C-alpha positions as a Markdown table, in Angstrom:
| # | Residue | x | y | z |
|---|---|---|---|---|
| 1 | Met | 64.4 | 102.7 | 73.3 |
| 2 | Ser | 65.6 | 99.8 | 71.1 |
| 3 | Arg | 63.1 | 98.0 | 68.7 |
| 4 | Pro | 61.5 | 94.7 | 70.1 |
| 5 | Val | 62.7 | 91.2 | 68.6 |
| 6 | Ser | 59.3 | 90.4 | 67.4 |
| 7 | Ser | 59.0 | 94.0 | 65.6 |
| 8 | Leu | 58.6 | 93.3 | 61.6 |
| 9 | Ala | 59.1 | 97.0 | 60.5 |
| 10 | Ala | 61.9 | 97.5 | 58.0 |
| 11 | Pro | 64.7 | 100.0 | 59.7 |
| 12 | Ala | 65.2 | 103.3 | 57.5 |
| 13 | Arg | 68.8 | 102.0 | 57.7 |
| 14 | Leu | 70.6 | 99.0 | 59.4 |
| 15 | Pro | 73.5 | 100.1 | 61.6 |
| 16 | Pro | 76.3 | 98.6 | 59.8 |
| 17 | Gly | 78.1 | 98.2 | 63.1 |
| 18 | Ala | 75.3 | 95.8 | 64.1 |
| 19 | Val | 75.7 | 93.7 | 60.9 |
| 20 | Val | 79.5 | 93.6 | 61.2 |
| 21 | Glu | 78.9 | 92.3 | 64.9 |
| 22 | Leu | 76.2 | 89.7 | 63.7 |
| 23 | Leu | 78.8 | 88.3 | 61.0 |
| 24 | Lys | 81.5 | 88.1 | 63.9 |
| 25 | Pro | 84.5 | 89.0 | 62.4 |
| 26 | Ile | 86.7 | 87.6 | 65.4 |
| 27 | Thr | 85.5 | 83.8 | 64.3 |
| 28 | Trp | 86.7 | 84.3 | 60.6 |
| 29 | Phe | 90.5 | 83.5 | 61.7 |
| 30 | Pro | 90.1 | 79.5 | 61.8 |
| 31 | Pro | 88.7 | 79.1 | 58.4 |
| 32 | Met | 91.1 | 81.7 | 56.9 |
| 33 | Trp | 94.0 | 80.0 | 58.4 |
| 34 | Ala | 92.8 | 76.7 | 56.9 |
| 35 | Phe | 92.2 | 78.2 | 53.6 |
| 36 | Ala | 95.8 | 79.3 | 53.7 |
| 37 | Cys | 97.1 | 76.0 | 54.8 |
| 38 | Gly | 95.3 | 74.6 | 51.4 |
| 39 | Val | 96.8 | 77.3 | 49.3 |
| 40 | Val | 100.6 | 76.2 | 50.7 |
| 41 | Ser | 99.5 | 72.9 | 50.3 |
| 42 | Ser | 98.8 | 72.6 | 46.6 |
| 43 | Gly | 102.3 | 73.7 | 46.1 |
| 44 | Val | 101.1 | 76.3 | 43.1 |
| 45 | Pro | 103.3 | 79.6 | 42.9 |
| 46 | Leu | 100.9 | 82.8 | 44.0 |
| 47 | Glu | 102.4 | 85.0 | 41.0 |
| 48 | Gly | 99.2 | 86.1 | 38.9 |
| 49 | Arg | 96.5 | 84.3 | 41.4 |
| 50 | Trp | 96.3 | 87.1 | 43.7 |
| 51 | Gly | 93.0 | 87.8 | 42.9 |
| 52 | Leu | 92.0 | 84.4 | 43.2 |
| 53 | Leu | 93.6 | 84.5 | 46.6 |
| 54 | Leu | 91.8 | 87.4 | 47.6 |
| 55 | Ala | 88.3 | 86.2 | 46.4 |
| 56 | Gly | 88.8 | 82.8 | 48.3 |
| 57 | Val | 89.8 | 84.4 | 51.6 |
| 58 | Val | 86.9 | 86.7 | 51.3 |
| 59 | Leu | 84.9 | 83.5 | 50.8 |
| 60 | Ala | 86.2 | 81.4 | 53.6 |
| 61 | Gly | 86.0 | 84.2 | 56.5 |
| 62 | Pro | 83.3 | 87.1 | 55.6 |
| 63 | Leu | 80.9 | 85.0 | 53.4 |
| 64 | Leu | 81.0 | 81.3 | 54.5 |
| 65 | Cys | 82.2 | 81.7 | 58.1 |
| 66 | Gly | 80.0 | 85.2 | 58.7 |
| 67 | Thr | 76.8 | 83.1 | 56.9 |
| 68 | Ser | 77.1 | 80.7 | 59.6 |
| 69 | Gln | 77.5 | 83.4 | 62.6 |
| 70 | Ala | 74.0 | 85.0 | 61.3 |
| 71 | Val | 72.2 | 81.8 | 60.9 |
| 72 | Asn | 73.3 | 80.8 | 64.6 |
| 73 | Asp | 72.3 | 84.1 | 65.8 |
| 74 | Trp | 69.0 | 84.1 | 64.2 |
| 75 | Phe | 67.8 | 80.8 | 65.4 |
| 76 | Asp | 69.5 | 81.2 | 68.7 |
| 77 | Arg | 67.7 | 84.9 | 69.1 |
| 78 | His | 65.3 | 83.5 | 71.9 |
| 79 | Val | 67.9 | 82.0 | 73.9 |
| 80 | Asp | 70.3 | 85.1 | 73.7 |
| 81 | Ala | 67.4 | 87.4 | 74.7 |
| 82 | Ile | 67.9 | 85.8 | 78.0 |
| 83 | Asn | 71.3 | 85.0 | 77.9 |
| 84 | Glu | 73.3 | 87.5 | 75.9 |
| 85 | Pro | 70.4 | 90.3 | 75.4 |
| 86 | Gln | 73.0 | 92.8 | 74.2 |
| 87 | Arg | 73.4 | 91.0 | 70.7 |
| 88 | Pro | 72.4 | 92.6 | 67.8 |
| 89 | Ile | 69.4 | 90.6 | 67.2 |
| 90 | Pro | 67.8 | 90.4 | 70.7 |
| 91 | Ser | 68.8 | 94.1 | 71.5 |
| 92 | Gly | 66.5 | 95.2 | 68.2 |
| 93 | Arg | 69.4 | 96.8 | 66.5 |
| 94 | Ile | 68.9 | 94.2 | 64.2 |
| 95 | Pro | 65.0 | 94.3 | 64.0 |
| 96 | Gly | 62.3 | 92.2 | 62.9 |
| 97 | Arg | 63.3 | 89.4 | 60.2 |
| 98 | Trp | 66.5 | 91.3 | 59.3 |
| 99 | Gly | 68.8 | 88.8 | 61.2 |
| 100 | Leu | 67.0 | 85.9 | 58.8 |
| 101 | Tyr | 67.3 | 88.4 | 55.8 |
| 102 | Ile | 71.0 | 88.6 | 56.1 |
| 103 | Ala | 71.7 | 85.1 | 56.3 |
| 104 | Leu | 69.8 | 84.3 | 53.2 |
| 105 | Ile | 71.5 | 87.3 | 51.5 |
| 106 | Trp | 75.2 | 85.9 | 52.8 |
| 107 | Thr | 74.2 | 82.5 | 51.6 |
| 108 | His | 73.7 | 83.3 | 48.2 |
| 109 | Leu | 76.6 | 85.8 | 47.6 |
| 110 | Ser | 78.7 | 82.9 | 49.1 |
| 111 | Val | 77.4 | 80.6 | 46.2 |
| 112 | Val | 77.7 | 83.1 | 43.7 |
| 113 | Val | 81.8 | 83.8 | 44.7 |
| 114 | Ala | 82.2 | 80.1 | 45.2 |
| 115 | Ala | 80.8 | 79.3 | 41.7 |
| 116 | Ser | 82.9 | 81.7 | 40.2 |
| 117 | Leu | 86.2 | 80.0 | 41.6 |
| 118 | Gly | 85.5 | 76.5 | 40.1 |
| 119 | Thr | 83.2 | 73.6 | 40.6 |
| 120 | Trp | 85.2 | 71.8 | 43.6 |
| 121 | Val | 85.0 | 75.1 | 45.3 |
| 122 | Leu | 81.3 | 75.5 | 44.5 |
| 123 | Trp | 80.6 | 71.9 | 46.0 |
| 124 | Ala | 82.9 | 72.3 | 49.1 |
| 125 | Ala | 81.3 | 75.9 | 49.7 |
| 126 | Ser | 77.6 | 74.1 | 49.1 |
| 127 | Val | 78.4 | 71.2 | 51.8 |
| 128 | Gly | 79.7 | 74.0 | 54.0 |
| 129 | Leu | 76.6 | 76.1 | 53.9 |
| 130 | Leu | 74.6 | 73.0 | 54.3 |
| 131 | Leu | 76.2 | 72.3 | 57.3 |
| 132 | Ala | 76.0 | 75.9 | 58.7 |
| 133 | Trp | 72.4 | 75.8 | 58.1 |
| 134 | Ala | 71.9 | 72.3 | 59.7 |
| 135 | Tyr | 73.8 | 73.3 | 62.7 |
| 136 | Ser | 71.5 | 75.7 | 63.8 |
| 137 | Ala | 68.2 | 75.6 | 61.9 |
| 138 | Pro | 65.3 | 73.1 | 62.9 |
| 139 | Pro | 64.5 | 70.2 | 62.1 |
| 140 | Leu | 68.2 | 69.0 | 62.5 |
| 141 | Arg | 69.8 | 71.7 | 64.6 |
| 142 | Leu | 72.9 | 69.6 | 65.2 |
| 143 | Lys | 74.2 | 71.8 | 67.8 |
| 144 | Gln | 71.6 | 70.1 | 70.3 |
| 145 | Asn | 74.1 | 67.1 | 70.2 |
| 146 | Gly | 77.7 | 67.6 | 70.9 |
| 147 | Trp | 78.9 | 64.6 | 68.6 |
| 148 | Trp | 77.3 | 65.9 | 65.5 |
| 149 | Gly | 77.4 | 69.5 | 66.1 |
| 150 | Asn | 81.2 | 69.6 | 66.8 |
| 151 | Ala | 81.9 | 67.2 | 63.7 |
| 152 | Ala | 79.9 | 70.1 | 61.6 |
| 153 | Val | 81.7 | 73.0 | 62.7 |
| 154 | Gly | 85.0 | 71.3 | 62.6 |
| 155 | Phe | 84.6 | 70.0 | 59.2 |
| 156 | Ser | 83.6 | 73.2 | 58.0 |
| 157 | Tyr | 86.0 | 75.5 | 59.5 |
| 158 | Glu | 89.1 | 73.3 | 59.1 |
| 159 | Gly | 88.6 | 70.6 | 56.6 |
| 160 | Leu | 86.3 | 72.3 | 53.6 |
| 161 | Ala | 88.5 | 75.6 | 54.1 |
| 162 | Trp | 91.5 | 73.5 | 53.5 |
| 163 | Val | 90.2 | 71.9 | 50.4 |
| 164 | Thr | 88.8 | 75.0 | 49.4 |
| 165 | Gly | 92.3 | 76.8 | 49.7 |
| 166 | Ala | 93.7 | 74.1 | 47.5 |
| 167 | Ala | 90.9 | 73.7 | 44.9 |
| 168 | Val | 91.1 | 78.0 | 44.3 |
| 169 | Ile | 94.6 | 78.0 | 43.8 |
| 170 | Leu | 94.4 | 74.9 | 41.3 |
| 171 | Gly | 91.9 | 76.6 | 39.3 |
| 172 | Gly | 88.8 | 75.0 | 40.9 |
| 173 | Ala | 90.2 | 71.4 | 40.2 |
| 174 | Leu | 89.9 | 68.5 | 42.9 |
| 175 | Pro | 92.9 | 68.4 | 45.3 |
| 176 | Asp | 94.9 | 65.2 | 45.6 |
| 177 | Thr | 94.1 | 62.8 | 48.0 |
| 178 | Arg | 97.1 | 63.7 | 50.4 |
| 179 | Ile | 95.8 | 67.2 | 50.6 |
| 180 | Leu | 92.3 | 65.5 | 51.2 |
| 181 | Thr | 93.6 | 63.1 | 53.4 |
| 182 | Leu | 95.2 | 65.7 | 55.8 |
| 183 | Ala | 92.2 | 67.9 | 55.6 |
| 184 | Val | 90.2 | 65.4 | 57.2 |
| 185 | Leu | 92.4 | 64.3 | 59.9 |
| 186 | Tyr | 92.6 | 68.0 | 61.1 |
| 187 | Ser | 89.0 | 68.3 | 61.0 |
| 188 | Ile | 88.5 | 65.2 | 63.2 |
| 189 | Gly | 91.0 | 66.8 | 65.5 |
| 190 | Ala | 89.0 | 70.1 | 65.3 |
| 191 | His | 86.1 | 68.3 | 67.0 |
| 192 | Gly | 88.1 | 68.2 | 70.3 |
| 193 | Ile | 88.6 | 72.2 | 69.8 |
| 194 | Met | 84.9 | 72.5 | 69.6 |
| 195 | Thr | 84.4 | 70.8 | 72.7 |
| 196 | Leu | 86.7 | 72.9 | 74.5 |
| 197 | Asn | 84.2 | 75.7 | 73.6 |
| 198 | Asp | 81.7 | 74.4 | 75.4 |
| 199 | Phe | 83.1 | 74.0 | 78.8 |
| 200 | Lys | 82.1 | 78.0 | 79.3 |
| 201 | Ala | 78.1 | 77.0 | 78.9 |
| 202 | Ile | 77.7 | 74.0 | 80.6 |
| 203 | Glu | 75.0 | 75.3 | 83.1 |
| 204 | Gly | 73.1 | 77.1 | 80.2 |
| 205 | Asp | 73.3 | 74.4 | 78.1 |
| 206 | Arg | 71.8 | 72.1 | 80.8 |
| 207 | Arg | 68.9 | 74.3 | 81.1 |
| 208 | Met | 68.3 | 74.6 | 77.4 |
| 209 | Gly | 68.4 | 71.0 | 76.7 |
| 210 | Val | 71.6 | 71.3 | 74.6 |
| 211 | Arg | 73.2 | 67.9 | 74.8 |
| 212 | Ser | 77.1 | 69.4 | 74.8 |
| 213 | Leu | 79.8 | 66.6 | 75.5 |
| 214 | Pro | 80.3 | 68.4 | 78.9 |
| 215 | Val | 76.7 | 68.1 | 79.7 |
| 216 | Gln | 76.4 | 64.2 | 78.3 |
| 217 | Leu | 79.6 | 62.9 | 79.8 |
| 218 | Gly | 80.6 | 65.3 | 82.6 |
| 219 | Val | 83.5 | 67.8 | 82.9 |
| 220 | Arg | 86.5 | 65.3 | 83.2 |
| 221 | Arg | 85.3 | 62.3 | 80.6 |
| 222 | Ser | 84.7 | 65.5 | 78.1 |
| 223 | Ala | 88.0 | 66.8 | 78.5 |
| 224 | Trp | 89.8 | 63.5 | 78.2 |
| 225 | Val | 87.8 | 62.8 | 75.3 |
| 226 | Ala | 88.5 | 66.3 | 73.7 |
| 227 | Cys | 92.2 | 65.9 | 74.1 |
| 228 | Val | 92.3 | 62.2 | 72.7 |
| 229 | Ile | 90.3 | 63.4 | 69.7 |
| 230 | Met | 92.7 | 66.3 | 69.1 |
| 231 | Ala | 95.4 | 64.2 | 69.7 |
| 232 | Leu | 95.0 | 60.8 | 67.7 |
| 233 | Pro | 94.7 | 62.8 | 64.4 |
| 234 | Gln | 98.2 | 64.3 | 64.7 |
| 235 | Val | 99.6 | 61.2 | 65.5 |
| 236 | Ala | 98.4 | 59.9 | 62.1 |
| 237 | Val | 99.5 | 63.1 | 60.3 |
| 238 | Ile | 102.9 | 62.5 | 61.6 |
| 239 | Ala | 103.1 | 58.9 | 60.5 |
| 240 | Leu | 101.8 | 59.9 | 56.9 |
| 241 | Leu | 104.1 | 62.8 | 56.5 |
| 242 | Ala | 107.0 | 60.2 | 57.6 |
| 243 | Leu | 106.0 | 57.6 | 55.0 |
| 244 | Trp | 105.5 | 60.3 | 52.2 |
| 245 | Gly | 109.1 | 61.0 | 52.6 |
| 246 | Gln | 109.1 | 64.3 | 54.9 |
| 247 | Pro | 110.6 | 63.4 | 58.1 |
| 248 | Leu | 111.9 | 66.9 | 59.3 |
| 249 | His | 108.4 | 68.0 | 59.0 |
| 250 | Ala | 107.0 | 64.8 | 60.8 |
| 251 | Ala | 109.5 | 65.7 | 63.4 |
| 252 | Ala | 108.0 | 69.4 | 63.3 |
| 253 | Val | 104.3 | 68.2 | 64.0 |
| 254 | Gly | 105.9 | 65.5 | 66.6 |
| 255 | Leu | 107.1 | 68.4 | 68.6 |
| 256 | Val | 103.9 | 70.3 | 68.2 |
| 257 | Leu | 102.0 | 67.4 | 69.6 |
| 258 | Ala | 104.6 | 67.0 | 72.6 |
| 259 | Thr | 103.8 | 70.6 | 73.3 |
| 260 | Gln | 100.2 | 70.1 | 73.5 |
| 261 | Leu | 100.4 | 67.2 | 75.0 |
| 262 | Ala | 102.2 | 69.0 | 78.0 |
| 263 | Leu | 99.6 | 71.4 | 78.1 |
| 264 | Met | 96.7 | 69.0 | 78.2 |
| 265 | Val | 98.2 | 67.4 | 81.4 |
| 266 | Arg | 97.5 | 70.7 | 82.8 |
| 267 | Phe | 94.4 | 71.5 | 81.6 |
| 268 | Leu | 92.9 | 67.9 | 82.5 |
| 269 | Gln | 94.1 | 68.8 | 86.3 |
| 270 | Asp | 91.2 | 71.1 | 86.3 |
| 271 | Pro | 89.4 | 71.1 | 83.1 |
| 272 | Leu | 86.5 | 73.7 | 83.9 |
| 273 | Ala | 88.7 | 76.3 | 84.9 |
| 274 | Arg | 91.4 | 75.8 | 82.1 |
| 275 | Ala | 89.3 | 75.3 | 79.2 |
| 276 | Thr | 89.9 | 78.7 | 78.2 |
| 277 | Trp | 93.6 | 78.9 | 79.1 |
| 278 | Tyr | 94.0 | 75.7 | 76.8 |
| 279 | Ser | 92.0 | 77.0 | 73.9 |
| 280 | Ala | 94.3 | 80.0 | 73.8 |
| 281 | Leu | 97.4 | 78.0 | 74.2 |
| 282 | Gly | 97.0 | 74.7 | 72.9 |
| 283 | Val | 94.7 | 75.6 | 69.8 |
| 284 | Thr | 97.4 | 78.2 | 68.6 |
| 285 | Val | 100.2 | 75.2 | 69.1 |
| 286 | Tyr | 97.5 | 73.0 | 67.0 |
| 287 | Val | 97.1 | 75.2 | 63.9 |
| 288 | Thr | 101.2 | 75.7 | 63.6 |
| 289 | Gly | 101.0 | 72.0 | 63.3 |
| 290 | Met | 98.4 | 72.7 | 60.3 |
| 291 | Met | 100.8 | 74.9 | 58.7 |
| 292 | Ile | 103.9 | 72.8 | 59.0 |
| 293 | Ser | 101.9 | 70.1 | 57.3 |
| 294 | Ala | 100.7 | 72.0 | 54.6 |
| 295 | Phe | 104.5 | 73.3 | 53.9 |
| 296 | Ala | 105.4 | 69.4 | 53.7 |
| 297 | Leu | 102.7 | 68.8 | 51.2 |
| 298 | Arg | 104.1 | 71.9 | 49.2 |
| 299 | Gly | 107.6 | 70.2 | 49.3 |
| 300 | Leu | 106.1 | 67.2 | 47.7 |
| 301 | Ala | 104.3 | 69.2 | 45.1 |
| 302 | Leu | 107.3 | 71.4 | 44.0 |
């Protein structure tokens, strides 16, 4: 029999598998990809910097993203006990307050690693950690409103991770304005990606009072908003790359956007049924454009 969620007794030994499940490795890919974009965009050769690269990847994925997942599962434990009772905390595999303790330990480890990588890495990581706690924890609990919650996640997973990647390879220095600009633009577009994830939980969100965009705007309007928010920043990226003398990269990102627009047309015909389908295909194309843009900046730096 599993331990009840409310039990405060410390386990003799936390099951490693349950801890890994709590940290959700499958969610680490987006920030690690954005981190890689930051590394590429810096234009700095990796020779002699492989240790920094490894530390940065660990910071972006297992630590920062892992922290956000642990924080979210702790503050959602009562909801998960109804909707997903098999998760580590409501199932009792991580008993008592150990979900909170893991979130606090991972927060501390993230700060320590970030501080070792330079001032701007520490600042970026600290902002990301603040957003992770603000997203899930009261009194702010930004996830209760799709506009604010999706912005927090998009900014953390894409923009801050991109800036962190560049800053790590630059020895902790502040990346230049072109890197910061593209990081911000792709963060804005990521707001639309986060909205796609909300389509699968509309009924539960409505019952629990979570004002996701599909709940606030309805299925069709929120689908249009998600597509527009994803597309417009990429138009700005294309224009900037052309302005910065990178026409081939601008054309490649244009092709990436055209592919997304074609997929969006099909998605908008039945958003509720095709949100998962578009997330798998359209988002993959979206992040491909991020890497193309990163290589464009690398060309400017060399």
